[in-house]
C-alpha positions as CSV (number, residue, x, y, z in Angstrom):
1,M,19.5,-124.0,-43.8
2,A,18.1,-126.3,-46.5
3,D,20.6,-127.2,-49.2
4,D,18.4,-127.2,-52.3
5,G,19.0,-123.3,-52.7
6,A,15.1,-122.4,-52.8
7,V,15.1,-121.0,-49.2
8,A,13.8,-118.1,-47.7
9,I,16.2,-115.7,-45.8
10,N,15.2,-117.6,-42.6
11,G,16.0,-120.9,-43.9
12,S,12.6,-122.2,-44.5
13,I,11.4,-123.6,-47.8
14,A,9.9,-120.6,-49.8
15,S,7.1,-122.3,-51.4
16,G,4.4,-121.6,-48.9
17,C,3.3,-118.9,-46.4
18,C,3.0,-118.7,-42.4
19,G,-0.7,-118.0,-41.9
20,G,-2.6,-119.6,-44.8
21,W,-6.2,-118.7,-45.8
22,E,-8.5,-117.5,-43.0
23,A,-12.0,-116.7,-42.9
24,A,-12.8,-113.0,-42.8
25,M,-14.3,-111.4,-39.4
26,V,-18.0,-112.0,-39.5
27,A,-20.7,-112.2,-36.7
28,L,-21.8,-115.9,-36.1
29,P,-25.6,-116.4,-35.9
30,G,-26.9,-117.8,-32.6
31,P,-27.8,-121.3,-31.8
32,S,-30.5,-123.0,-33.4
33,P,-33.1,-124.5,-30.7
34,N,-33.7,-127.6,-33.0
35,L,-29.9,-128.7,-32.8
36,P,-28.2,-130.5,-29.9
37,H,-26.3,-127.8,-27.8
38,Q,-22.8,-129.3,-28.7
39,K,-23.4,-128.8,-32.4
40,P,-24.7,-125.1,-33.4
41,I,-21.2,-123.4,-33.8
42,V,-20.3,-126.2,-36.1
43,K,-23.4,-126.0,-38.1
44,S,-23.1,-122.0,-38.3
45,L,-19.5,-122.2,-39.5
46,K,-20.4,-124.7,-42.2
47,R,-23.4,-122.4,-43.3
48,I,-21.2,-119.3,-43.3
49,M,-18.3,-121.0,-45.5
50,S,-20.9,-122.0,-47.9
51,L,-21.9,-118.3,-48.6
52,K,-20.7,-117.1,-51.8
53,A,-20.4,-113.6,-50.7
54,L,-17.9,-114.7,-48.1
55,S,-14.9,-112.4,-48.0
56,L,-11.6,-114.3,-47.4
57,R,-8.2,-113.2,-46.6
58,R,-4.8,-114.7,-46.7
59,S,-2.5,-114.0,-43.9
60,F,1.2,-114.0,-44.4
61,C,2.9,-113.8,-41.1
62,C,6.5,-112.1,-40.6
63,G,7.1,-111.7,-36.8
64,N,4.4,-109.1,-36.0
65,V,3.8,-108.3,-39.5
66,A,0.5,-109.4,-41.3
67,Y,-0.1,-109.4,-45.0
68,F,-3.7,-109.5,-46.3
69,A,-4.9,-110.0,-49.5
70,S,-8.9,-109.5,-50.1
71,A,-11.3,-111.5,-52.1
72,T,-10.5,-109.3,-54.9
73,A,-7.1,-110.9,-54.8
74,S,-8.6,-113.9,-56.9
75,K,-8.8,-111.2,-59.8
76,Q,-5.2,-109.9,-59.4
77,K,-2.3,-111.4,-61.4
78,N,0.6,-112.7,-59.6
79,I,4.0,-110.8,-60.2
80,V,7.3,-112.1,-59.0
81,F,10.1,-109.5,-58.7
82,L,13.8,-110.5,-59.0
83,G,16.5,-108.0,-57.8
84,S,19.5,-107.8,-55.6
85,P,21.5,-104.7,-55.3
86,Q,20.9,-101.2,-54.0
87,V,19.9,-100.0,-57.5
88,S,17.1,-102.5,-57.7
89,L,15.3,-100.8,-54.8
90,P,13.4,-98.0,-56.7
91,V,11.6,-100.8,-58.8
92,L,10.8,-102.9,-55.7
93,D,9.5,-100.0,-53.8
94,V,6.9,-99.1,-56.7
95,L,6.0,-102.6,-56.9
96,L,5.4,-102.8,-53.3
97,D,3.4,-99.8,-53.1
98,A,1.4,-100.2,-56.2
99,S,0.5,-103.9,-55.1
100,R,-1.0,-102.6,-51.7
101,V,-3.4,-100.3,-53.4
102,P,-6.9,-101.8,-52.8
103,S,-7.7,-101.4,-56.7
104,S,-4.4,-102.9,-57.7
105,I,-4.5,-105.2,-60.6
106,F,-1.7,-107.4,-59.4
107,R,-0.2,-108.9,-56.1
108,L,3.4,-109.3,-55.4
109,A,3.7,-113.0,-55.0
110,A,7.2,-113.4,-54.2
111,I,10.7,-111.8,-54.2
112,V,13.5,-113.6,-55.6
113,T,17.1,-112.2,-54.7
114,Q,20.9,-113.3,-54.3
115,P,21.6,-115.4,-51.3
116,P,22.9,-113.4,-47.8
117,S,26.6,-112.7,-48.3
118,R,29.4,-111.3,-46.2
119,R,29.4,-107.6,-46.6
120,D,30.8,-104.3,-45.0
121,R,34.0,-104.0,-43.0
122,G,32.7,-106.4,-40.3
123,R,32.2,-109.3,-42.9
124,K,28.9,-110.0,-41.5
125,V,26.6,-112.4,-43.5
126,M,23.6,-109.9,-44.5
127,P,20.7,-110.3,-46.8
128,S,20.9,-108.4,-50.2
129,P,19.7,-104.9,-50.2
130,V,16.5,-106.0,-51.9
131,A,15.8,-108.6,-49.3
132,Q,16.6,-106.2,-46.4
133,R,14.1,-103.3,-47.9
134,A,11.5,-106.0,-48.4
135,L,11.8,-107.3,-44.9
136,D,11.8,-103.7,-43.5
137,K,8.7,-103.0,-45.3
138,G,6.8,-106.1,-44.0
139,F,7.0,-108.5,-46.8
140,P,6.9,-112.1,-45.6
141,Q,10.1,-113.8,-45.2
142,D,8.7,-117.2,-46.5
143,I,8.1,-115.9,-49.8
144,I,11.6,-114.2,-50.4
145,F,13.4,-117.0,-52.4
146,T,17.4,-116.8,-52.4
147,P,18.5,-119.8,-54.8
148,E,22.2,-120.0,-55.6
149,R,21.2,-120.4,-59.3
150,A,17.5,-119.7,-60.8
151,G,17.7,-123.0,-62.7
152,E,17.7,-125.1,-59.5
153,E,14.9,-127.8,-59.8
154,S,13.6,-127.0,-56.2
155,F,13.3,-123.3,-56.9
156,I,11.7,-123.9,-60.2
157,S,9.1,-126.1,-58.6
158,D,8.3,-123.7,-55.9
159,L,8.1,-120.9,-58.4
160,R,5.6,-122.9,-60.6
161,A,3.5,-123.4,-57.6
162,L,3.2,-119.7,-57.3
163,N,1.7,-119.6,-60.6
164,P,3.3,-116.3,-61.5
165,E,1.8,-114.5,-64.6
166,L,4.6,-112.0,-64.9
167,C,8.3,-111.9,-63.6
168,I,10.2,-108.7,-63.3
169,T,13.8,-108.3,-63.3
170,A,15.9,-105.3,-62.2
171,A,19.7,-106.0,-62.0
172,Y,19.0,-109.5,-60.3
173,G,22.6,-110.8,-60.9
174,N,21.7,-114.4,-62.0
175,I,21.1,-116.1,-65.6
176,L,17.5,-117.1,-66.2
177,P,17.3,-120.4,-67.9
178,S,14.6,-121.4,-70.5
179,K,12.6,-123.4,-67.9
180,F,12.3,-120.2,-65.7
181,L,11.3,-118.1,-68.7
182,D,8.6,-120.6,-69.8
183,I,6.8,-120.3,-66.8
184,P,5.1,-116.8,-66.5
185,P,2.4,-116.6,-69.5
186,Y,2.9,-112.9,-69.8
187,G,6.8,-113.4,-69.8
188,T,9.6,-111.7,-68.0
189,V,10.2,-108.2,-68.5
190,N,13.6,-106.6,-67.6
191,V,14.4,-102.9,-66.4
192,H,17.7,-102.3,-68.3
193,P,19.7,-99.2,-67.7
194,S,20.6,-98.2,-71.4
195,L,18.9,-97.5,-74.6
196,L,18.8,-101.1,-76.1
197,P,20.4,-102.4,-78.4
198,L,23.2,-100.4,-77.0
199,Y,25.3,-101.6,-74.1
200,R,23.8,-105.0,-73.6
201,G,25.5,-106.9,-70.8
202,A,26.3,-106.6,-67.1
203,A,27.7,-103.0,-67.0
204,P,25.8,-100.7,-69.1
205,V,26.1,-97.6,-67.3
206,Q,29.8,-97.9,-66.5
207,R,30.5,-98.6,-70.1
208,A,28.5,-95.9,-71.3
209,L,30.2,-93.3,-69.0
210,Q,33.7,-94.8,-69.8
211,D,32.8,-94.2,-73.5
212,G,31.9,-90.4,-72.6
213,V,28.2,-90.7,-74.0
214,E,26.1,-87.7,-73.9
215,E,22.9,-89.4,-73.8
216,T,21.8,-92.8,-72.5
217,G,18.3,-94.0,-70.9
218,V,16.3,-96.8,-69.7
219,S,14.4,-99.6,-71.5
220,L,11.9,-102.2,-70.6
221,A,12.5,-105.3,-72.5
222,Y,11.1,-108.8,-72.6
223,T,13.7,-111.3,-71.6
224,V,14.7,-113.9,-73.9
225,R,17.8,-116.6,-73.9
226,A,20.1,-114.1,-76.0
227,L,21.8,-111.4,-73.7
228,D,19.3,-108.3,-73.4
229,A,18.0,-108.9,-77.0
230,G,14.4,-109.1,-76.4
231,P,11.6,-107.0,-77.8
232,V,11.5,-103.4,-76.3
233,I,8.2,-102.4,-74.8
234,S,9.2,-98.9,-74.0
235,H,12.3,-96.6,-73.3
236,E,13.2,-93.2,-71.8
237,K,16.1,-91.1,-72.8
238,V,18.4,-89.3,-70.3
239,E,21.0,-86.7,-70.8
240,V,24.3,-87.4,-69.4
241,D,26.1,-84.6,-67.3
242,D,30.0,-84.6,-67.9
243,Y,30.7,-84.9,-64.1
244,I,27.8,-87.5,-62.9
245,K,29.1,-90.9,-61.6
246,A,28.0,-94.5,-62.0
247,P,26.3,-94.8,-59.0
248,E,24.1,-91.6,-59.3
249,L,23.5,-92.4,-62.8
250,L,22.3,-96.0,-62.1
251,L,19.9,-94.8,-59.3
252,E,18.5,-92.2,-61.6
253,L,18.0,-94.7,-64.3
254,F,16.3,-97.4,-62.3
255,D,14.0,-94.6,-60.7
256,K,12.9,-93.6,-64.1
257,G,12.6,-97.2,-65.2
258,A,10.5,-98.0,-62.2
259,K,8.0,-95.3,-63.1
260,L,8.1,-96.4,-66.7
261,L,7.4,-100.0,-65.5
262,I,4.2,-98.9,-63.5
263,H,2.9,-97.2,-66.3
264,E,3.3,-100.0,-68.6
265,I,2.2,-102.8,-66.2
266,P,-1.5,-102.7,-67.4
267,S,-0.6,-103.2,-71.1
268,I,1.9,-106.1,-70.3
269,L,-0.7,-107.8,-68.1
270,D,-3.6,-107.3,-70.6
271,G,-1.2,-108.7,-73.4
272,S,-1.3,-105.8,-75.6
273,A,2.5,-104.9,-74.8
274,K,3.6,-107.7,-76.8
275,Y,2.0,-106.2,-79.9
276,K,3.5,-102.8,-79.6
277,A,6.9,-104.0,-78.4
278,H,9.5,-103.6,-81.3
279,A,12.2,-106.0,-82.0
280,Q,15.8,-104.7,-81.4
281,D,18.0,-104.0,-84.5
282,D,21.0,-106.5,-83.6
283,S,23.3,-104.8,-86.2
284,K,23.1,-101.7,-83.9
285,A,24.0,-103.7,-80.7
286,T,26.8,-102.9,-78.4
287,L,28.2,-104.9,-75.5
288,A,28.7,-103.8,-71.9
289,P,30.8,-106.6,-70.5
290,K,31.4,-107.3,-66.7
291,I,34.0,-104.9,-65.2
292,K,37.2,-106.7,-64.0
293,P,39.3,-105.5,-61.0
294,E,42.5,-105.0,-63.1
295,E,40.9,-102.6,-65.3
296,S,41.0,-100.0,-62.5
297,W,44.4,-98.9,-63.1
298,V,45.0,-95.8,-65.2
299,S,47.8,-94.6,-67.5
300,F,48.6,-91.1,-67.8
301,E,49.7,-91.8,-71.3
302,Q,45.8,-91.5,-72.1
303,D,43.8,-88.2,-73.0
304,A,42.8,-86.6,-69.6
305,K,39.2,-86.9,-70.7
306,Q,39.4,-90.4,-71.2
307,I,40.8,-90.9,-67.7
308,H,38.0,-88.6,-66.2
309,N,35.4,-90.8,-67.8
310,K,36.9,-93.9,-66.4
311,V,37.0,-92.2,-62.9
312,R,33.2,-91.5,-63.0
313,A,32.4,-94.9,-64.6
314,F,34.3,-97.0,-62.1
315,A,33.2,-94.9,-59.0
316,G,32.1,-97.2,-56.1
317,W,33.6,-100.2,-57.5
318,P,36.4,-101.1,-58.6
319,G,37.6,-97.5,-58.4
320,T,40.5,-95.8,-60.3
321,R,43.9,-96.4,-59.2
322,A,47.3,-94.8,-60.2
323,R,50.8,-95.1,-59.1
324,L,52.8,-91.9,-58.5
325,Q,56.3,-91.0,-57.2
326,L,56.8,-89.3,-53.9
327,I,60.4,-87.4,-53.9
328,D,61.7,-86.7,-50.5
329,G,64.1,-84.0,-49.4
330,R,67.1,-85.9,-50.5
331,G,65.7,-86.7,-54.0
332,N,65.1,-90.2,-53.2
333,P,61.9,-91.4,-55.1
334,N,59.2,-93.7,-53.3
335,A,56.1,-95.2,-54.8
336,L,52.9,-94.2,-53.7
337,E,49.6,-95.6,-54.9
338,I,46.3,-93.4,-54.9
339,K,42.8,-94.1,-55.7
340,I,41.4,-91.3,-57.8
341,I,37.8,-90.1,-56.7
342,T,36.8,-86.9,-58.2
343,T,38.4,-85.3,-61.4
344,R,38.0,-82.6,-64.2
345,F,40.0,-82.2,-67.2
346,C,41.6,-79.3,-68.9
347,K,44.1,-78.1,-71.5
348,I,47.8,-77.8,-70.2
349,S,49.2,-74.4,-69.4
350,E,52.3,-73.5,-71.0
351,T,53.7,-72.8,-67.5
352,M,53.1,-76.2,-66.2
353,G,56.7,-77.1,-66.3
354,D,58.3,-80.8,-66.6
355,E,55.8,-83.1,-68.2
356,D,56.3,-85.7,-65.3
357,D,55.8,-82.9,-62.4
358,I,52.4,-83.0,-60.6
359,L,51.6,-79.6,-59.5
360,F,48.8,-78.1,-57.1
361,D,46.7,-75.1,-58.1
362,G,43.1,-74.0,-57.6
363,G,42.3,-76.7,-55.0
364,S,43.1,-79.6,-57.5
365,L,46.3,-81.7,-58.2
366,L,47.2,-81.1,-62.0
367,I,48.6,-84.4,-63.7
368,P,49.8,-83.9,-67.2
369,C,48.3,-86.4,-69.7
370,A,48.5,-87.3,-73.5
371,G,47.3,-84.7,-76.1
372,S,48.4,-81.8,-74.1
373,T,45.6,-82.3,-71.5
374,C,45.6,-82.1,-67.9
375,L,43.6,-84.1,-65.3
376,E,42.3,-82.1,-62.4
377,V,42.1,-84.4,-59.2
378,L,39.9,-82.9,-56.7
379,E,39.4,-85.9,-54.4
380,L,41.8,-89.1,-53.8
381,Q,42.2,-91.5,-51.3
382,I,45.8,-93.1,-50.1
383,P,45.7,-96.7,-48.7
384,G,44.4,-96.8,-45.1
385,K,43.2,-93.4,-45.1
386,R,39.8,-91.5,-45.7
387,V,38.8,-89.8,-48.9
388,M,40.4,-86.4,-48.9
389,N,40.5,-83.2,-50.8
390,A,43.5,-82.5,-53.0
391,A,44.5,-79.4,-50.6
392,D,44.6,-81.6,-47.5
393,F,46.6,-84.3,-49.4
394,W,49.1,-81.7,-50.7
395,N,49.5,-80.1,-47.3
396,G,50.3,-83.7,-45.9
397,L,53.1,-83.8,-48.4
398,R,55.4,-81.2,-46.3
399,G,57.1,-80.0,-49.3
400,Q,57.9,-83.3,-51.0
401,K,57.6,-83.2,-54.6
402,L,55.2,-85.6,-56.7
403,K,55.7,-86.9,-60.0
404,K,54.2,-89.3,-62.4
405,S,55.4,-93.1,-62.3
406,N,56.9,-94.7,-65.2
407,I,56.2,-98.1,-63.4
C-alpha cells in the first residue's frame, strides 16, 4: 500500500480510473476504394472521432463491474461524498441511486472514508461500512479514497484533480482543513444530526439523549473551519421517544437527512442555497463532546431517569456499566459487574425494603436510586455472557441476594 495516505481500498493511488474514456458503440463505415487497403479502418476512426454528435462513455472497472457516464456527464456536476460508519449509509445510498438516474444533475466522482481497520471479534482488517457498501453497489475501488488525514498533500492533490464542485459529509470522522474546504466552488455541506446550533460536536445524538430532550432533528449546514458553525440550509425536527436508543435515533436522523439533502441538492448546485441559508446564533450554541470510555460507569446516587437516559444514550458504545454486590448463602459479598442494556424508570414503592436491596418484580430488576426513584432493568449482560433478560438473570442467582455496591 502506498504510504501517502491517498490510496484506494486495494492500495492503488485513487486519482484516476481503470478504464479511461472509450468511444461509444457505433457502426464503422466501409472502406473507401480510393484508399490503400491498409488504411481504411484508421481513416474511418478519425472521421468518427471528429463528429460532434459522438457519444462518449467513461468506463470505471472494478472486477466485473463497469461504471458508465454518458456524454451528458459533461453537464453533470461532480460531487464527492465523505462518510465512514454505518449511520452514513442512508446518505451514501441516496447519492448513489440519484447519480445513476439518466437525468441526474450530478455524478458521484469519488468517495472518501476512513482507512480499513481491525473490527469485530476476529479483528480482521476490514474496509469502513461506507467503503464496503460502495463496493457492494458496484462503485469502483479506484475512486474510493482512504487518507489517514484529510489534509495530506497527496490526497489534496488527487481531490483537486477530480474537480469536485460540491463535497458532502455525513459522519466522516476527520477534520477538514481550509485547503480542503477551498476546493469545491459550491462548498462542503454536512448532514448533522441535531438542530444546530444545538449540540455541535462529535456526539450530538448521544448528548441529546443523555440530556433527556423531547425534540431533536437533522440539519444541512455549510462546513466552515469553526466546529459545526456554518450557515444552515435546511433542517427537520423529530420528536424523541422516551425509550429510543442512540443507534436507532442516529439511523432515523440520517435517513431523514438523506431525503432532505436530495431535496436541497438542486438549490445547492445552482448557488441559491447560499442565499437562503441562515447564520447560526452562536449565543444559543451547545456542545456535544466526544464520549469517553470512563463515562460509561453509573452511580445509583443519581435520579433513575438520568440513569435511564444515559443507558439509551450510550447504547452500542461505550455502553453503561454498574457494580453490584452478590451475597452468597453465607452472607459473603462478591463484586459483580453488569452492563445495563434496557431500562425504564419509576417511583419507589413503599414496600421495596432496604434502600440498598435490589429486587425482582414484573420481569425487571428494581434498583433504588436518588429522589425516591427506581431504575427498572429489563435487559443486562455480565462479562463473558450474552445479553439476557432480567428474569433469566434472576433465576441464575439461585437464591443469592443482590445489593447495590458502595465501591
